[in-house]
C-alpha positions in Angstrom: -5.3 -31.8 8.0 -2.5 -29.4 7.1 -2.5 -25.6 6.9 0.2 -23.0 6.2 0.4 -19.7 8.2 2.8 -16.8 8.0 4.6 -15.3 11.0 5.7 -11.7 10.2 8.6 -9.8 11.7 8.0 -6.6 13.6 9.9 -3.3 14.1 9.7 -0.9 17.0 9.2 2.6 15.6 9.7 3.9 19.1 10.7 2.1 22.3 10.8 4.1 25.5 11.7 2.4 28.8 9.7 4.0 31.5 11.1 2.2 34.5 11.9 -1.1 36.2 9.1 -3.1 37.7 9.2 -4.9 41.0 8.9 -8.3 39.1 12.2 -7.5 37.3 10.6 -6.6 34.0 10.5 -3.0 32.6 7.5 -0.8 31.8 7.7 0.2 28.2 5.9 2.4 25.7 6.3 1.3 22.1 4.9 1.8 18.6 5.1 -1.6 17.0 4.5 -2.5 13.4 4.5 -5.8 11.5 6.4 -6.0 8.2 6.3 -8.3 5.2 9.4 -10.4 6.1 7.9 -13.6 7.5 8.5 -17.2 8.6 6.4 -19.9 7.1 4.6 -22.1 9.6 3.1 -25.4 8.5 0.8 -27.1 11.0 -0.3 -30.7 10.5 -2.8 -32.5 12.7 -2.0 -36.2 13.2 -3.8 -39.1 15.0 -0.8 -40.2 17.1 -0.5 -38.2 20.4 2.5 -36.0 20.8 3.9 -32.7 19.8 6.7 -32.2 17.3 8.3 -28.8 16.3 10.8 -28.9 13.4 12.9 -26.1 12.1 15.3 -27.1 9.3 18.7 -25.6 9.6 18.2 -24.4 13.2 18.6 -26.2 16.5 15.6 -25.5 18.7 15.1 -26.0 22.4 13.9 -29.5 23.1 10.3 -30.5 23.6 8.1 -27.9 25.2 11.0 -25.6 26.2 10.5 -24.2 22.7 8.0 -21.3 22.7 6.2 -22.5 19.6 5.7 -25.9 21.2 4.4 -24.3 24.3 1.9 -22.4 22.2 0.7 -25.6 20.6 0.3 -27.2 24.0 -2.0 -24.4 25.2 -4.4 -25.0 22.3 -4.2 -28.8 22.4 -5.1 -28.7 26.1 -7.9 -26.2 25.6 -9.4 -28.3 22.8 -9.0 -31.6 24.7 -7.6 -33.1 21.5 -6.5 -36.8 21.9 -4.3 -36.6 18.8 -1.1 -34.7 18.1 0.4 -32.0 16.0 3.5 -31.5 13.9 4.7 -27.9 13.4 7.4 -27.0 10.8 9.0 -23.6 10.9 10.8 -22.4 7.8 12.8 -19.4 9.1 13.4 -16.3 7.1 13.5 -13.9 10.0 17.0 -13.7 11.6 17.2 -15.2 15.1 17.8 -13.0 18.1 17.7 -10.0 15.9 15.2 -7.6 17.5 12.5 -8.5 15.0 10.3 -10.8 17.2 10.7 -13.9 15.1 10.3 -16.4 17.9 7.3 -14.6 19.4 5.7 -14.3 16.0 6.2 -18.0 15.3 4.5 -18.8 18.7 1.6 -16.4 17.9 1.1 -18.0 14.5 0.9 -21.5 16.1 -1.4 -20.2 18.8 -3.8 -18.5 16.3 -3.5 -21.0 13.5 -3.9 -24.2 15.6 -6.8 -22.6 17.5 -8.5 -21.9 14.1 -7.9 -25.5 12.9 -9.3 -27.0 16.1 -12.6 -25.0 16.0 -11.5 -22.0 18.2 -11.5 -23.4 21.7 -9.9 -20.2 22.8 -11.4 -16.7 22.4 -9.2 -13.8 21.1 -9.0 -12.4 24.7 -7.9 -15.8 26.0 -5.2 -16.0 23.3 -4.0 -12.6 24.2 -3.7 -13.7 27.9 -2.1 -17.0 27.0 0.3 -15.2 24.7 1.5 -12.9 27.5 2.4 -16.0 29.5 4.4 -17.3 26.6 6.4 -14.1 25.9 6.2 -10.3 26.1 5.9 -9.8 22.3 3.4 -12.7 21.6 0.3 -10.6 22.4 1.2 -8.0 19.8 1.3 -10.7 17.1 -2.0 -12.1 18.2 -3.4 -8.6 18.2 -2.5 -8.5 14.5 -2.3 -4.8 13.8 0.0 -1.8 14.3 -0.3 -0.9 18.0 0.8 1.2 20.9 2.1 -1.3 23.4 2.6 -0.5 27.1 3.2 -2.5 30.3 5.8 -5.1 29.3 4.3 -4.9 25.8 1.1 -6.8 26.6 -1.3 -3.8 26.9 -2.2 -2.9 23.3 -4.2 -0.2 21.6 -4.6 0.1 17.8 -2.5 2.9 16.3 -3.6 5.5 13.8 -3.0 4.7 10.1 0.7 5.3 9.4 2.1 6.8 6.2 2.7 4.6 3.2 6.4 4.0 3.4 9.0 1.3 2.7 11.6 -0.1 5.1 15.0 -1.6 4.5 16.1 -4.0 7.3 19.8 -4.7 7.7 21.0 -7.5 10.0 24.7 -7.5 10.6 24.9 -11.3 11.0 25.2 -11.8 14.7 22.8 -12.4 17.5 22.2 -10.2 20.5 20.7 -11.4 23.8 17.7 -9.4 24.9 18.5 -10.3 28.5 22.0 -8.9 28.2 20.7 -5.6 26.8 18.2 -5.1 29.6 20.8 -6.3 32.1 23.1 -3.5 31.0 20.4 -0.8 30.7 21.0 2.0 33.3 18.0 4.2 33.9 19.4 7.5 35.3 15.9 8.8 36.1 12.3 7.5 35.8 11.0 7.8 32.3 8.1 10.2 31.6 4.9 9.4 29.8 5.5 9.6 26.0 3.3 12.0 24.1 1.7 9.9 21.3 0.6 11.5 18.1 -3.1 11.1 17.2 -2.4 11.0 13.5 0.4 10.9 10.9 0.5 13.1 7.8 3.8 12.2 6.2 6.9 10.0 6.5 8.6 12.8 8.4 6.0 12.4 11.2 7.4 8.9 11.7 11.0 10.0 11.4 10.4 12.5 14.3 9.0 9.6 16.4 12.0 7.3 15.9 13.6 6.5 19.3 15.0 3.5 21.1 16.3 3.6 24.7 18.0 0.2 24.1 20.0 1.4 21.1 22.9 3.0 23.1 23.2 -0.1 25.2 23.5 -2.5 22.2 25.9 -0.1 20.4 28.1 0.0 23.5 28.6 -3.7 23.2 28.3 -4.0 19.4 29.6 -0.9 17.7 28.8 -2.6 14.3 25.2 -1.5 14.9 26.2 2.1 14.7 28.0 1.4 11.4 24.9 -0.2 10.0 22.8 2.8 11.0 25.3 5.2 9.4 25.3 3.2 6.2 21.5 3.3 5.9 21.5 7.1 6.3 24.3 7.4 3.7 22.2 5.2 1.4 19.3 7.7 1.5 17.1 6.6 4.4 15.0 9.4 5.9 15.7 8.0 9.3 17.2 4.9 10.8 16.8 3.0 14.1 17.7 -0.2 15.7 14.6 -2.5 16.3 14.0 -3.9 19.7 17.2 -5.0 21.5 18.9 -5.3 18.1 21.1 -5.8 16.3 18.8 -5.3 13.2 18.5 -1.7 12.0 15.8 -0.4 9.8 15.8 2.5 7.4 12.7 4.4 6.4 12.2 5.3 2.7 9.4 7.2 1.0 9.3 5.1 -2.1 10.1 1.5 -3.3 12.6 2.9 -5.8 14.6 4.6 -3.1 14.4 1.5 -0.9 15.6 -0.8 -3.7 18.6 1.5 -4.5 19.6 1.4 -0.9 19.4 -2.4 -0.9 21.8 -2.6 -3.9 24.2 -0.2 -2.2 24.1 -1.9 1.2 24.5 -5.4 -0.2 27.7 -4.4 -1.9 29.2 -2.9 1.2 29.4 -5.8 3.6 28.2 -9.3 4.3 25.0 -8.1 5.8 21.5 -9.6 5.4 19.4 -6.9 3.7 15.6 -7.0 3.3 13.2 -4.6 1.5 9.9 -4.8 3.3 6.5 -3.2 3.4 4.5 -2.5 6.6 1.5 -4.7 7.1 -1.7 -2.9 7.9 
């Protein structure tokens, strides 16, 4: 049996760091949204025991050090399946880009393989197992726009957001999430973020845009600020770095405006530029 699943990228419309936890992680408050840029995940069940994860053009961590392989192992163990599985990941989401690509791949394997093997894990169990795999994995298992708190594992569905378009710009280099958090300096404990109950227009989203990690990444990679400026000059209503970066997204009210910005940005530098829609 072989099935194809899609692993979408995410953006953080806001990311507030509320404080450092005793376990070394940080308490966060984020509005997270999936977008239409996605990796293609092919899962094939085979009779021979074993677990293989392939990603053409990208060198993955070996064996079950890879997050997608660990996700597959969770489901195989829950199902008690004697056979094996081959997972192929065709990447479109840039790596180490603040878009959650690795976590989304793991969630797609977790949810997809669970479905193929008759659902040995409940949704709540997948959410718990996802949190053990990585902080962003539960959000992708959750499968909808969400307010995320804790380390990103406590999720509540968000109100319907305005119908907008995004342009993602990746400057072509990777940024280590561990490096960004390691260089984050919290001058005072963060307060509780006031979360809107509804959104009337794109400007409501623009007013929400905030990322406590952005100054840290820009301090080490000033190119991120140049990308943000370029998006605003290309007509974005607002622009923000996603996650720990370096990808920056611009918010546009219409597809026409977003497409014009793509043409402009692609002519300016050797950046990867994507026009995307939010996923409900």
